C-alpha positions as CSV (number, residue, x, y, z in Angstrom):
1,M,13.4,45.3,-13.4
2,L,15.0,43.3,-15.9
3,I,16.9,46.1,-17.5
4,G,18.0,47.7,-14.1
5,Q,19.4,44.6,-12.8
6,A,21.2,43.8,-15.8
7,G,22.3,47.3,-16.1
8,I,23.9,47.1,-12.8
9,N,25.6,43.7,-13.5
10,L,26.6,44.8,-17.0
11,T,28.3,47.8,-15.4
12,A,30.1,45.8,-12.7
13,N,31.2,43.3,-15.4
14,I,32.4,45.8,-17.7
15,L,34.5,47.3,-15.2
16,S,35.8,43.8,-13.9
17,A,36.7,42.8,-17.6
18,L,38.7,46.2,-18.0
19,L,40.6,45.0,-14.6
20,G,41.2,41.7,-16.3
21,L,42.4,43.3,-19.6
22,I,45.1,45.3,-17.3
23,S,45.6,41.9,-15.8
24,V,46.5,40.2,-18.9
25,F,48.5,43.3,-20.1
26,V,50.6,43.2,-17.0
27,F,50.9,39.4,-16.6
28,T,51.8,38.6,-20.4
29,R,54.9,41.3,-20.0
30,L,56.1,40.2,-16.6
31,F,55.7,36.2,-16.7
32,S,57.2,34.1,-19.3
33,P,55.0,31.9,-21.6
34,H,55.9,28.9,-19.6
35,D,55.0,30.5,-15.9
36,Y,52.0,31.9,-17.5
37,G,51.1,28.8,-19.2
38,T,51.5,27.1,-15.6
39,Y,49.0,29.7,-13.9
40,L,46.3,29.3,-16.7
41,L,46.6,25.3,-16.7
42,G,46.5,25.6,-12.9
43,L,43.4,28.4,-13.4
44,G,41.6,26.0,-15.8
45,F,41.8,23.0,-13.4
46,A,40.8,25.1,-10.3
47,S,37.6,26.1,-12.5
48,V,36.8,22.6,-13.3
49,I,37.1,21.5,-9.4
50,S,35.1,24.6,-8.2
51,V,32.3,24.0,-10.4
52,F,32.1,20.5,-9.0
53,V,32.3,22.0,-5.5
54,A,29.5,24.5,-6.0
55,G,27.3,22.9,-8.9
56,W,25.4,20.6,-6.4
57,F,23.7,23.7,-5.0
58,R,23.0,25.9,-7.9
59,N,19.6,24.6,-8.5
60,L,18.8,24.7,-4.8
61,I,19.6,28.4,-4.7
62,L,17.8,29.3,-7.8
63,S,14.9,27.4,-7.0
64,G,14.7,28.0,-3.2
65,H,16.5,31.1,-2.3
66,A,15.4,33.1,-5.4
67,K,11.6,32.8,-4.6
68,D,12.2,34.8,-1.3
69,D,9.4,33.1,0.5
70,G,11.1,32.7,3.7
71,T,13.0,29.5,2.8
72,D,16.4,29.6,4.2
73,V,19.0,26.8,2.4
74,R,22.0,28.5,3.4
75,G,22.5,26.3,6.2
76,L,22.3,23.1,3.6
77,V,24.7,25.0,1.0
78,I,27.5,25.8,3.4
79,S,27.3,22.3,5.0
80,G,27.4,20.9,1.7
81,Y,30.3,23.1,0.8
82,L,32.4,21.9,3.8
83,I,31.7,18.3,2.9
84,C,33.1,18.7,-0.6
85,C,36.2,20.3,0.5
86,L,37.3,17.0,2.2
87,A,37.7,15.8,-1.4
88,A,40.7,18.1,-1.6
89,P,43.3,15.4,-1.6
90,I,41.5,13.5,-4.5
91,A,41.6,16.9,-6.5
92,Y,45.1,17.2,-5.8
93,G,45.8,13.7,-7.2
94,L,43.8,14.7,-10.2
95,G,45.9,17.6,-10.8
96,R,49.0,15.6,-10.5
97,L,47.4,13.0,-13.1
98,V,46.9,16.0,-15.9
99,G,50.2,17.2,-15.7
100,L,50.4,19.9,-13.0
101,D,53.6,19.8,-10.8
102,V,53.4,19.4,-7.0
103,S,53.4,23.3,-6.2
104,A,50.8,24.2,-8.9
105,A,48.6,21.4,-8.1
106,L,48.5,22.4,-4.5
107,A,47.8,25.9,-5.3
108,A,45.2,25.1,-7.9
109,V,43.3,23.0,-5.2
110,V,43.5,26.0,-2.8
111,L,42.2,28.1,-5.8
112,A,39.4,25.9,-6.6
113,L,38.1,26.2,-3.1
114,A,38.2,29.6,-3.1
115,I,36.4,30.0,-6.1
116,G,33.7,27.6,-5.3
117,L,32.9,29.6,-1.8
118,F,33.2,33.0,-3.9
119,E,30.6,31.5,-6.4
120,L,28.1,30.1,-3.8
121,T,28.3,33.5,-2.0
122,Q,27.4,35.3,-5.4
123,D,24.7,33.1,-6.2
124,L,23.1,33.5,-2.9
125,V,23.3,37.4,-3.3
126,R,22.2,37.5,-6.8
127,A,19.4,35.2,-6.3
128,R,17.8,38.1,-4.1
129,L,18.6,40.4,-6.9
130,K,21.2,42.6,-4.6
131,A,23.0,43.7,-7.8
132,F,25.0,46.4,-6.1
133,T,26.5,43.8,-3.6
134,V,27.2,41.5,-6.5
135,M,29.1,44.4,-8.3
136,K,31.2,45.4,-5.1
137,A,32.5,41.8,-4.7
138,T,33.1,41.3,-8.3
139,L,35.1,44.5,-8.5
140,V,37.2,43.5,-5.4
141,R,38.0,40.2,-6.8
142,A,39.2,41.8,-10.2
143,A,41.1,44.5,-8.3
144,A,42.8,42.1,-5.8
145,V,43.7,39.5,-8.7
146,L,45.6,42.5,-10.3
147,C,47.3,43.8,-7.5
148,L,48.3,40.9,-5.9
149,G,49.4,39.1,-9.0
150,A,51.6,42.3,-10.0
151,A,53.2,41.9,-6.5
152,V,53.9,38.3,-7.1
153,A,55.5,39.2,-10.3
154,L,57.8,41.7,-8.8
155,Y,58.7,39.3,-6.0
156,N,59.2,36.0,-7.9
157,P,57.4,35.5,-11.5
158,A,56.3,32.0,-10.7
159,G,53.1,30.3,-11.9
160,F,52.1,28.6,-8.8
161,L,52.4,31.8,-6.7
162,L,50.1,33.6,-9.1
163,L,47.7,30.7,-8.4
164,L,48.1,31.5,-4.5
165,S,47.5,35.1,-5.0
166,S,44.5,34.6,-7.2
167,A,42.9,32.4,-4.4
168,L,43.6,35.2,-1.8
169,A,41.6,37.7,-4.0
170,Y,38.7,35.4,-4.3
171,L,38.6,35.0,-0.3
172,L,38.7,39.0,-0.1
173,A,35.8,39.1,-2.4
174,V,34.0,36.7,-0.2
175,L,34.4,38.7,2.8
176,V,33.1,41.9,1.0
177,Q,29.6,40.2,0.6
178,S,29.7,37.6,3.4
179,R,27.3,39.8,5.8
180,T,24.8,40.0,3.0
181,A,24.9,36.5,1.8
182,W,25.5,34.3,5.2
183,Q,24.7,36.5,8.1
184,G,22.3,34.6,10.3
185,T,23.1,31.2,8.8
186,V,22.6,28.2,11.0
187,I,25.0,25.2,10.2
188,K,23.1,22.1,11.9
189,P,23.4,18.5,10.7
190,D,20.8,17.6,8.3
191,V,21.5,14.2,6.8
192,S,18.1,13.8,5.0
193,G,18.4,17.3,3.7
194,L,22.0,16.8,2.3
195,A,20.9,13.5,0.8
196,A,18.3,15.2,-1.2
197,V,20.3,17.8,-2.4
198,A,22.9,15.3,-3.5
199,R,20.3,13.3,-5.4
200,Q,18.9,16.6,-7.3
201,G,22.0,18.1,-7.7
202,L,24.2,15.3,-9.1
203,P,23.0,15.5,-12.5
204,L,23.7,19.3,-12.5
205,A,27.0,19.2,-10.8
206,L,28.2,16.4,-13.1
207,S,27.0,18.2,-16.3
208,L,28.6,21.6,-15.1
209,T,31.8,20.0,-14.3
210,L,31.9,18.3,-17.6
211,L,31.1,21.7,-19.3
212,A,34.0,23.2,-17.5
213,V,36.1,20.3,-18.6
214,S,35.2,20.9,-22.1
215,S,36.1,24.6,-21.5
216,V,39.7,23.8,-20.6
217,T,40.2,20.5,-22.7
218,D,42.0,22.5,-25.4
219,R,44.4,23.9,-23.1
220,F,45.4,20.7,-21.5
221,M,45.7,18.8,-25.1
222,I,47.9,21.7,-26.1
223,A,50.0,21.5,-23.2
224,G,50.2,17.8,-23.6
225,L,51.0,17.7,-27.5
226,V,53.0,20.9,-27.9
227,G,53.9,22.3,-24.3
228,A,52.9,24.3,-21.5
229,A,54.4,27.6,-23.2
230,E,52.3,27.3,-26.3
231,A,49.3,26.5,-24.0
232,G,50.1,29.8,-22.4
233,K,50.2,31.8,-25.8
234,Y,46.9,30.1,-26.8
235,V,44.9,30.6,-23.3
236,A,46.2,34.0,-23.1
237,G,44.1,35.0,-26.2
238,L,41.3,32.7,-25.2
239,D,40.9,34.4,-22.0
240,L,41.0,37.6,-23.4
241,V,38.2,36.9,-25.6
242,R,36.2,35.3,-22.8
243,Q,36.8,38.1,-20.7
244,T,35.6,40.7,-22.9
245,L,32.7,39.0,-24.4
246,M,31.2,36.7,-21.8
247,M,30.9,39.4,-19.2
248,P,27.9,41.2,-20.7
249,A,26.1,38.1,-21.7
250,M,26.5,36.8,-17.9
251,S,25.4,40.3,-16.7
252,A,22.1,39.9,-18.4
253,A,21.5,36.2,-17.7
254,A,22.4,36.9,-14.0
255,A,19.3,39.2,-14.0
256,F,16.7,37.1,-16.1
257,F,17.4,33.8,-14.5
258,P,16.0,34.6,-11.3
259,L,13.4,36.6,-12.6
260,A,12.3,33.6,-14.9
261,V,12.1,31.4,-11.7
262,Q,10.0,33.9,-9.9
263,I,7.6,34.7,-12.8
264,H,7.2,30.9,-13.5
265,A,6.4,30.1,-9.9
266,K,4.0,32.9,-9.4
267,Q,2.5,33.8,-13.0
268,G,2.9,30.4,-14.9
269,D,4.2,29.2,-18.2
270,A,2.7,31.8,-20.6
271,A,4.1,34.7,-18.6
272,V,7.6,33.3,-18.3
273,R,7.6,32.5,-22.0
274,S,6.9,36.2,-22.8
275,H,9.6,37.1,-20.3
276,L,12.2,34.8,-22.1
277,G,11.3,36.0,-25.6
278,E,12.4,39.5,-24.4
279,C,15.5,38.0,-22.7
280,V,16.7,36.1,-25.6
281,E,16.6,39.3,-28.0
282,L,18.2,41.5,-25.1
283,L,21.0,38.7,-24.8
284,L,21.6,38.4,-28.7
285,S,21.6,42.1,-29.1
286,I,24.4,42.5,-26.5
287,T,26.3,39.5,-27.4
288,L,26.4,39.2,-31.6
289,P,27.7,42.8,-32.0
290,A,30.4,42.5,-29.7
291,C,31.5,39.0,-30.7
292,L,31.6,39.9,-34.5
293,G,33.3,43.4,-33.7
294,F,35.9,41.9,-31.7
295,A,36.5,39.2,-34.4
296,V,37.1,41.9,-37.0
297,I,39.7,43.9,-34.8
298,A,41.3,40.8,-32.8
299,S,44.8,41.7,-34.4
300,H,44.8,45.0,-33.0
301,V,43.5,44.1,-29.7
302,A,46.3,41.3,-29.4
303,N,49.0,43.8,-30.2
304,V,47.7,46.3,-27.7
305,V,47.1,44.1,-24.7
306,L,49.3,41.1,-25.0
307,G,53.0,40.7,-24.5
308,A,55.1,40.3,-27.6
309,D,55.7,36.6,-27.1
310,F,51.8,36.0,-27.1
311,R,50.4,37.9,-30.1
312,E,51.1,35.8,-33.2
313,V,49.2,32.9,-32.0
314,A,46.5,34.8,-30.2
315,A,45.8,37.1,-33.5
316,Q,45.0,33.8,-35.3
317,A,43.1,32.0,-32.5
318,M,40.7,34.9,-31.2
319,P,38.4,35.7,-34.1
320,I,37.5,31.9,-34.3
321,V,36.9,32.1,-30.7
322,A,34.8,35.2,-30.6
323,V,32.5,33.5,-33.2
324,A,32.2,30.4,-31.0
325,V,31.2,32.4,-28.0
326,I,28.0,33.6,-29.6
327,F,26.9,29.6,-29.6
328,Q,28.2,29.1,-26.1
329,V,26.3,32.2,-24.8
330,V,23.1,31.2,-26.4
331,T,23.4,27.7,-25.1
332,Q,24.5,28.2,-21.5
333,Q,22.7,31.5,-20.9
334,Y,19.5,31.0,-22.6
335,L,18.7,27.3,-23.7
336,H,19.8,26.1,-20.5
337,A,16.9,27.8,-18.7
338,S,14.6,25.4,-20.4
339,F,16.4,22.7,-18.3
340,L,16.1,24.6,-15.1
341,L,12.4,25.5,-15.4
342,S,11.4,21.9,-16.6
343,G,13.5,20.4,-13.6
344,R,15.3,18.0,-16.3
345,N,18.6,18.2,-14.6
346,S,19.7,15.0,-16.5
347,F,19.6,17.2,-19.9
348,Y,22.4,19.2,-18.5
349,L,24.3,16.1,-18.4
350,I,23.4,15.0,-22.0
351,N,24.1,18.3,-23.7
352,T,27.4,18.7,-21.8
353,A,28.5,15.3,-22.6
354,S,28.1,15.9,-26.5
355,I,29.9,19.2,-26.1
356,I,33.0,17.8,-24.0
357,A,33.1,14.4,-26.7
358,A,33.0,16.7,-29.5
359,N,35.9,18.9,-28.0
360,V,38.1,16.2,-27.1
361,I,37.7,14.5,-30.7
362,L,37.9,17.6,-32.5
363,S,40.9,19.1,-30.5
364,Y,43.1,15.8,-31.0
365,V,42.3,15.9,-34.7
366,L,42.7,19.6,-35.4
367,I,45.7,20.5,-33.0
368,G,47.5,17.3,-34.8
369,S,47.0,18.8,-38.2
370,H,46.9,22.6,-37.8
371,G,48.9,23.1,-34.4
372,T,47.8,25.6,-31.7
373,V,45.1,27.3,-33.7
374,G,43.4,24.1,-34.5
375,A,42.4,24.0,-30.8
376,A,40.1,27.2,-31.7
377,W,38.6,25.5,-34.6
378,A,37.7,22.4,-32.4
379,R,36.3,25.0,-30.1
380,L,34.0,26.4,-32.4
381,G,32.8,23.2,-33.8
382,A,32.0,21.9,-30.3
383,D,30.0,24.9,-29.4
384,V,28.0,24.7,-32.4
385,I,27.2,20.9,-31.7
386,G,26.3,22.0,-28.4
387,F,24.0,24.6,-29.3
388,A,22.2,22.4,-31.7
389,G,21.8,19.5,-29.1
390,A,20.6,22.0,-26.5
391,L,17.9,23.3,-29.0
392,I,16.7,19.9,-29.6
393,L,16.5,19.0,-25.9
394,S,14.6,22.5,-25.0
395,R,11.8,21.3,-27.3
396,V,11.4,18.3,-25.2
397,A,12.0,20.1,-21.6
398,F,10.2,23.5,-21.5
399,P,10.1,25.1,-25.1
400,V,11.6,28.4,-24.8
401,P,10.6,31.1,-27.6
402,F,12.9,32.1,-30.4
403,P,11.2,35.0,-32.2
404,P,12.5,35.0,-35.5
405,G,11.5,38.3,-36.8
406,R,13.0,40.1,-33.9
407,L,16.1,37.9,-33.7
408,A,16.5,38.7,-37.6
409,L,16.8,42.2,-37.0
410,T,19.3,41.8,-34.6
411,M,21.5,39.7,-36.8
412,I,21.2,42.5,-39.7
413,A,22.3,45.1,-37.3
414,G,25.2,43.1,-36.2
415,L,26.3,42.3,-39.7
416,V,26.1,45.8,-40.9
417,M,28.3,46.9,-38.1
418,A,30.8,44.3,-38.7
419,L,30.9,45.0,-42.4
420,T,31.3,48.8,-41.6
421,V,34.0,48.2,-39.3
422,G,35.8,45.5,-41.5
423,A,35.7,48.2,-44.4
424,L,37.2,50.8,-42.3
425,D,39.8,48.8,-41.2
426,R,41.3,47.8,-44.3
427,N,41.8,51.5,-45.2
428,L,43.2,52.6,-41.8
429,H,46.7,53.3,-41.4
430,V,47.3,54.0,-37.8
431,S,48.8,52.4,-34.7
432,D,47.2,49.4,-33.1
433,L,45.8,51.4,-30.0
434,A,44.5,54.3,-32.4
435,A,42.8,51.7,-34.6
436,S,41.2,49.7,-31.6
437,V,39.6,53.2,-30.4
438,V,38.5,54.3,-33.9
439,L,37.0,51.1,-34.8
440,V,35.3,50.5,-31.5
441,G,33.8,53.7,-31.5
442,V,32.4,53.6,-35.1
443,G,31.3,50.1,-34.6
444,L,29.2,51.4,-31.6
445,A,27.9,54.2,-33.5
446,S,26.7,52.2,-36.4
447,Y,25.2,49.8,-34.3
448,V,23.3,52.1,-32.2
449,A,22.2,53.8,-35.3
450,M,20.7,50.2,-36.8
451,C,19.3,49.4,-33.5
452,W,17.3,52.7,-33.7
453,L,16.4,52.3,-37.3
454,L,15.3,48.7,-36.9
455,D,14.1,49.1,-33.3
456,V,16.3,46.3,-32.1
457,S,15.3,45.0,-28.7
458,R,12.7,47.8,-28.7
459,T,15.4,50.5,-28.3
460,R,13.0,53.3,-29.2
461,R,10.5,52.4,-26.5
462,R,13.1,52.0,-23.9
463,L,15.2,55.2,-24.7
464,K,11.7,57.2,-24.4
465,L,11.1,55.7,-20.9
466,V,14.6,56.4,-20.0
467,L,14.3,60.1,-21.0
468,A,10.9,60.4,-19.5
469,L,12.4,59.1,-16.3
470,F,15.1,61.7,-16.5
471,R,12.9,64.4,-17.1
472,T,10.7,63.6,-14.1
473,K,13.8,63.3,-11.7
474,L,15.0,66.5,-13.3
475,A,11.7,68.4,-12.5
476,N,11.5,67.1,-8.9
477,I,15.3,68.4,-8.3
478,N,13.9,71.8,-9.8
479,I,10.6,71.7,-7.7
480,G,12.7,70.9,-4.5
């Protein structure tokens, strides 16, 4: 089930990432660095507010809705969301405080509420392991962002209009899965229930909000120190890395988090640790080669995808950010499962506070000394500190396994792939697009070969199971 769910999520997110790459390709050519920077600053601010709006209910959905035992938490979730929407004027004031102009602040608040509703809807559907519905909504959202954004660019390439078009795209995606997620929901006043959710969800909501703040700190510090245009150039590369590399990891985690909750509830600690040991190996076997490979070919990707005004800064920052993503993924998509399973919501807050403090301090120092690229080094440093802190806290909360032998094989396979691609790149004299295609193909082939040789993430057994299943289905077709 884990591989099936992760496979569907991965397919959806790969297609979504491809649409995201096309969006970056289009937007960095149709919008100026200043207007695109305004959009990215507004999007970053909206992501923080949306996390606060939805974060209260994440554990409730994972711990209640995912059990599929008849418990219906949807009335509480939607009631709480509507109450959180009343904070929109405060959010607008915060937007103005961090430097957004009037139109961008208003548009960012609208986008934040749309993202919050979308994320809650996705969580409800994902908790019941309805991966196909999640996939459909994910693709609708990505396609709508691209199409509506391109229409805005042709009409009036202004950053605040691009924010509003993105808000509409998220609402369209909500409609796609609203029947599955919300049909039959009864909204009724439940003051005691909402109070309990607030008490339980406050640490998680604050920690997730602070984590979102830490993820956008660098862009606002760049905007404050060197201007929105430089922020646009930096974040264009940053988002390119995140869209490409975070999606596969999030796909795997979206499958094993609900499964971990179910296994823990029904089979106990030993069973869930066995499950998590398999999960971390699968997670690293997906994330590590993707990040290392991206770091090696980052300059080619920047030249192919980004507009001319964005390439220089992005090419310098993207390899650093790609390495940082490895630590970020293991922290957020694996180690944080320890806090969920143990109910130690305050540990999210502790870990996140350390990340944001490190990010703020390092960003201020390194942007001042190294310019825009200093923000990328600050991000790497903060993510390493966050990983170390989460690892220590997980030993206290719910010790999650790190099988050293299996993970070492994954690291060896990833490093061999990266060295192979790097050596070929130095002797390859073709266009950036051709180089990207060739290097990705060689990297994929070399990594698959190493996975088979070292049996990374039990590649051989799983491939045999897939072949056996294929033969069985083929035989049934022939008999029919």
